[in-house]
VEXDREN-2710 file (C-alpha; in Angstrom, 1 decimal):
% VEXDREN-2710
k/r/px/py/pz
1/MET/226.1/224.6/37.3
2/ARG/225.8/227.6/34.7
3/ARG/224.2/224.9/32.4
4/LEU/221.8/223.2/34.8
5/SER/220.3/226.8/36.1
6/SER/220.0/227.4/32.1
7/LEU/218.0/224.5/31.4
8/THR/214.0/224.5/31.1
9/LEU/210.9/221.8/31.5
10/LYS/210.1/222.9/28.0
11/GLN/213.5/222.1/26.3
12/LEU/213.8/219.2/27.7
13/ARG/210.4/218.1/26.3
14/ALA/210.5/219.1/23.3
15/LEU/214.4/216.9/23.3
16/GLU/212.4/213.7/24.5
17/ALA/210.0/214.1/21.8
18/VAL/212.2/214.6/19.2
19/GLU/214.2/211.9/19.6
20/ARG/210.7/209.7/20.3
21/THR/209.2/210.7/17.4
22/GLY/212.0/210.8/14.9
23/SER/210.7/214.5/13.5
24/ILE/210.2/217.8/14.3
25/SER/206.8/218.0/13.1
26/ARG/205.5/215.2/14.5
27/ALA/206.8/216.4/18.0
28/ALA/205.6/219.6/17.5
29/GLU/202.0/218.5/16.5
30/GLU/202.2/216.6/19.8
31/LEU/204.0/219.1/22.0
32/GLY/201.0/221.6/20.4
33/LEU/203.7/224.1/19.2
34/THR/205.3/225.3/15.4
35/ALA/208.0/223.3/14.1
36/PRO/209.9/226.6/14.4
37/ALA/209.4/226.9/18.2
38/VAL/210.7/223.3/19.0
39/HIS/213.9/223.5/16.5
40/SER/214.3/227.0/18.6
41/GLN/214.5/224.7/21.8
42/LEU/216.7/222.7/20.7
43/LYS/219.2/225.1/19.5
44/VAL/219.0/227.1/23.0
45/LEU/219.7/223.6/24.2
46/GLU/222.4/222.7/21.9
47/GLN/224.0/226.0/22.4
48/THR/224.1/225.6/26.5
49/PHE/226.0/222.3/26.1
50/GLY/228.1/223.7/23.3
51/CYS/227.1/220.4/21.8
52/GLY/224.8/218.4/19.0
53/LEU/222.4/216.2/21.0
54/LEU/220.8/215.2/17.9
55/SER/221.5/214.0/15.0
56/ARG/219.9/212.7/11.9
57/GLU/221.7/211.4/7.8
58/GLY/219.6/212.9/5.0
59/ALA/216.3/212.6/5.3
60/GLY/216.2/209.6/8.0
61/ARG/214.9/209.6/11.8
62/PHE/216.6/211.9/14.1
63/HIS/218.9/210.1/16.9
64/ALA/220.1/211.3/19.9
65/THR/223.8/211.5/20.1
66/PRO/226.0/209.9/22.8
67/GLU/225.3/213.5/25.1
68/GLY/222.1/213.3/24.1
69/ALA/221.5/210.5/25.2
70/ALA/223.1/211.3/29.3
71/LEU/220.8/214.3/29.1
72/LEU/217.5/212.2/28.0
73/GLN/218.5/209.8/30.7
74/ALA/218.6/212.3/33.4
75/TRP/215.3/213.8/32.2
76/ARG/213.3/210.6/32.2
77/SER/214.7/209.8/36.1
78/ALA/213.5/213.7/36.5
79/GLU/210.6/213.1/35.0
80/ALA/209.7/209.6/37.4
81/ALA/210.1/211.6/40.5
82/PHE/207.9/214.9/39.1
83/ARG/205.4/212.1/39.1
84/LEU/206.2/210.9/42.3
85/GLY/206.1/213.7/43.7
86/LEU/202.9/214.9/42.3
87/GLN/201.2/212.0/43.7
88/ARG/202.5/212.5/47.0
89/ILE/201.3/216.0/47.1
90/ASP/197.8/214.4/45.6
91/ALA/198.0/212.1/48.2
92/LEU/198.8/214.9/51.1
93/GLN/195.9/216.8/49.8
94/LYS/193.7/214.5/50.4
95/GLY/194.2/212.9/53.7
96/LEU/196.0/209.8/52.0
97/ALA/199.6/210.7/53.3
98/GLY/201.3/212.3/55.8
99/THR/202.3/212.1/59.8
100/VAL/199.6/211.4/62.3
101/VAL/200.7/211.5/66.0
102/LEU/198.4/209.6/68.2
103/GLY/198.5/210.3/72.1
104/VAL/196.6/206.9/73.6
105/VAL/196.3/206.6/77.9
106/SER/198.7/203.8/78.8
107/THR/195.4/201.5/79.6
108/GLY/195.0/201.7/76.0
109/LYS/198.4/199.9/75.1
110/TYR/196.5/196.7/74.8
111/PHE/194.1/197.9/71.6
112/ALA/196.2/200.5/70.3
113/PRO/198.9/198.3/68.4
114/GLY/196.6/196.6/67.0
115/LEU/194.7/199.7/65.8
116/VAL/197.9/201.1/64.6
117/ALA/198.3/198.0/62.5
118/ARG/195.0/198.0/60.7
119/LEU/195.5/201.5/59.8
120/ARG/199.0/201.0/58.2
121/ARG/197.3/198.0/56.1
122/ALA/194.2/200.2/55.1
123/CYS/196.4/204.1/55.1
124/PRO/200.0/202.2/53.9
125/GLU/200.8/206.1/52.9
126/ILE/200.2/207.5/56.6
127/GLU/202.7/207.2/59.1
128/VAL/200.5/206.7/62.6
129/VAL/203.0/207.5/65.7
130/LEU/201.8/206.3/68.4
131/GLN/203.0/207.9/71.8
132/VAL/201.5/206.0/75.5
133/GLY/201.1/207.7/78.6
134/ASN/199.1/208.4/81.6
135/ARG/196.1/210.3/82.0
136/ASP/198.1/213.8/82.9
137/THR/200.5/212.9/80.2
138/ILE/198.4/213.0/77.3
139/ILE/196.5/216.0/78.2
140/SER/199.9/218.1/78.9
141/ALA/200.8/216.6/75.3
142/LEU/197.3/217.6/74.1
143/GLN/198.1/221.8/75.8
144/ASP/201.1/221.4/73.7
145/GLY/199.6/221.1/70.8
146/ALA/202.5/217.6/70.3
147/LEU/199.0/215.8/69.5
148/ASP/197.0/215.0/66.6
149/LEU/194.5/212.9/68.3
150/ALA/194.2/211.6/71.1
151/ILE/192.2/208.1/73.0
152/MET/191.7/208.6/76.3
153/GLY/188.6/207.7/79.3
154/ARG/186.7/211.0/80.4
155/PRO/187.5/214.0/78.0
156/PRO/189.5/217.0/79.9
157/ARG/187.7/220.4/80.6
158/GLU/190.6/221.8/79.4
159/PRO/192.6/222.2/76.8
160/MET/188.4/222.3/75.4
161/VAL/188.4/219.1/72.5
162/GLU/185.6/217.3/70.0
163/SER/185.5/213.7/71.2
164/LEU/183.6/210.9/70.2
165/SER/183.1/207.9/72.1
166/ILE/184.1/204.4/70.3
167/GLY/183.0/202.0/73.0
168/VAL/182.5/201.0/76.5
169/HIS/185.2/200.5/79.1
170/PRO/184.4/198.2/81.7
171/HIS/186.5/198.6/84.9
172/VAL/186.1/195.6/87.1
173/LEU/187.8/194.3/90.7
174/ILE/190.3/192.0/90.4
175/ALA/191.5/189.2/92.9
176/PRO/193.6/185.7/92.7
177/PRO/191.5/182.8/91.4
178/ASP/192.2/180.9/95.3
179/HIS/191.1/184.5/96.9
180/PRO/189.2/184.1/99.6
181/LEU/186.4/186.5/97.6
182/ALA/186.8/184.6/94.7
183/GLY/183.7/182.9/93.5
184/GLN/181.6/184.9/96.7
185/ALA/177.9/186.1/95.4
186/GLY/178.0/189.6/96.7
187/VAL/180.2/191.0/97.6
188/THR/180.5/193.2/100.9
189/ALA/182.1/196.8/100.5
190/ALA/183.7/195.9/104.2
191/ALA/185.4/193.1/102.7
192/VAL/187.2/194.6/99.7
193/LEU/188.5/198.3/102.0
194/ALA/189.9/194.8/104.7
195/GLU/192.3/193.9/101.4
196/PRO/195.0/195.8/100.7
197/PHE/194.8/197.5/97.3
198/LEU/196.6/197.9/94.9
199/MET/196.8/201.2/92.7
200/ARG/198.3/203.7/89.8
201/GLU/200.7/206.5/90.3
202/PRO/198.7/209.6/91.0
203/GLY/198.5/210.9/87.0
204/SER/196.7/208.1/86.3
205/GLY/192.8/207.8/85.2
206/THR/192.9/204.1/86.5
207/ARG/194.5/205.7/89.9
208/ILE/190.9/209.1/89.9
209/LEU/188.5/206.4/89.1
210/ALA/189.4/203.6/92.0
211/THR/190.1/206.2/94.6
212/ARG/186.7/207.7/94.3
213/PHE/185.3/204.5/94.1
214/LEU/187.2/203.3/97.0
215/ASP/186.2/206.9/98.8
216/ARG/182.4/206.1/98.3
217/ILE/182.2/202.4/99.2
218/GLY/184.2/203.2/102.3
219/GLU/182.5/207.0/103.1
220/GLY/185.6/208.0/104.2
221/LYS/187.1/204.8/105.9
222/THR/191.1/204.6/105.5
223/TYR/192.7/201.5/103.4
224/ALA/195.3/199.7/102.9
225/ARG/197.0/200.6/99.5
226/SER/200.7/200.2/97.7
227/GLU/201.4/202.4/94.4
228/MET/202.4/200.6/91.4
229/ASN/203.2/202.3/87.7
230/SER/201.9/200.4/86.0
231/ASN/199.0/198.3/85.4
232/GLU/201.0/195.4/84.0
233/THR/202.8/195.1/87.3
234/ILE/199.4/196.1/89.2
235/LYS/198.1/192.5/87.0
236/GLN/201.4/190.2/88.4
237/ALA/201.1/191.9/91.9
238/VAL/197.7/190.5/91.9
239/ILE/198.1/187.2/90.7
240/ALA/201.5/186.9/93.5
241/GLY/198.5/187.4/96.6
242/LEU/199.7/190.5/96.6
243/GLY/196.5/192.3/97.0
244/ILE/193.4/193.4/94.5
245/ALA/193.1/196.2/92.7
246/LEU/190.3/197.9/90.6
247/ILE/191.3/198.0/86.5
248/SER/190.5/198.3/83.0
249/TYR/188.7/195.2/81.6
250/HIS/190.8/195.6/78.4
251/THR/193.8/195.1/80.4
252/VAL/192.7/192.3/82.1
253/VAL/191.3/190.5/79.8
254/GLU/193.7/187.7/78.9
255/GLU/194.6/186.5/82.4
256/LEU/190.3/186.8/83.5
257/ARG/190.1/184.4/80.3
258/THR/192.9/181.3/81.0
259/GLY/191.8/182.0/84.5
260/ARG/195.0/183.3/86.8
261/LEU/192.0/186.5/87.7
262/VAL/188.8/186.5/88.2
263/THR/186.4/189.3/89.2
264/LEU/185.2/190.3/92.4
265/ASP/181.5/190.1/92.7
266/LEU/180.6/193.5/94.6
267/PRO/178.1/196.0/93.6
268/GLY/178.5/198.8/91.6
269/LEU/180.6/196.9/89.3
270/PRO/181.5/196.7/87.2
271/ILE/182.1/200.6/86.6
272/LEU/181.5/201.3/83.2
273/ARG/183.1/204.3/81.7
274/HIS/183.5/204.9/77.4
275/TRP/186.7/205.2/75.7
276/PHE/187.0/208.8/73.2
277/LEU/188.7/209.7/70.2
278/LEU/189.1/213.4/70.8
279/HIS/191.1/216.2/69.0
280/ARG/191.6/219.9/70.3
281/ALA/188.8/222.3/69.3
282/ASP/191.0/224.6/68.3
283/MET/193.0/222.5/65.9
284/PRO/190.6/221.7/63.3
285/LEU/191.2/218.3/61.9
286/THR/193.1/218.3/58.4
287/GLY/194.5/215.6/55.9
288/ALA/196.0/212.8/56.9
289/ALA/194.8/212.9/60.7
290/ARG/191.0/213.8/59.5
291/THR/191.7/209.9/57.5
292/VAL/192.5/208.4/60.7
293/TRP/190.0/210.0/62.9
294/GLU/187.0/208.5/60.1
295/PHE/188.6/205.8/59.8
296/ILE/188.8/205.0/63.9
297/ALA/185.1/206.3/63.8
298/ALA/184.5/203.8/61.2
299/GLU/185.9/200.7/62.8
300/ARG/185.6/201.3/66.4
301/ALA/183.0/198.4/66.6
302/GLY/186.2/196.2/65.9
303/ILE/188.4/197.7/68.0
304/LEU/187.6/197.1/71.5
305/PRO/187.3/193.2/73.1
306/GLY/183.7/192.5/73.1
307/TRP/181.7/193.6/76.3
308/PRO/180.2/191.6/78.3
309/PRO/182.5/189.0/77.1
310/SER/180.9/185.2/76.1
311/ARG/181.0/182.9/78.6
END
């Protein structure tokens, strides 16, 4: 390790330039040094290794000795690695590389993977780590500083955030196609409250919205409900005829398209909210996170399924 610590980049550049040009004077001109300075660098380098690194017959070109060739091979590999490192640093400083942790509420998992795939194609040097959880989980991660960005419905009051609407987030009342209320115009609140209602777990934004909706149309009346911890479970339960549910349109696009589910026509529906991209206000975006934010902002029109749905 004594020899390694004695090496300098100037010495190695001098060796490479002399071997490549075959001349100390031409190497000196290329490096912007005097010929004696280049000669001195080579002398110190050879003293470090205790052997000749260049050889020359008469007034001919300088050539690397076997020891010199081995050192030059190592230097060229190291120089290539340094160039890659410098490019990486430049990319990081320009926000074109790095890691971004994107939190998405569980309702958004139906479009978030496609968004991440588009990000990776557009910014291959940025690693986007996707974390999915219910509303409480994502807010908690924001508070802990574990997320760079998040996508959810209504922005939280705490922590304070900067937010950007990225599209409409409709919520619809779903039922199986053979349900007695399917196809009826102007379904009444009483008819809805008489049905078993399937709801997400506490802490879910969909649960909060559904509870507020039922409390509003029921004016305090009780209703039968079952609790399930995922949109997928709720969809399958509704298809099986276990009840009806208020759910994000973006979670049932395919089932509505194929006719496995239908929406019920109740006044006040659909409920239109918005999806928001946000980050903590006290954690300004830099580098890769800023690039991802700008990409999502520019591409937001194509991220979500269209609304209203085409007929």
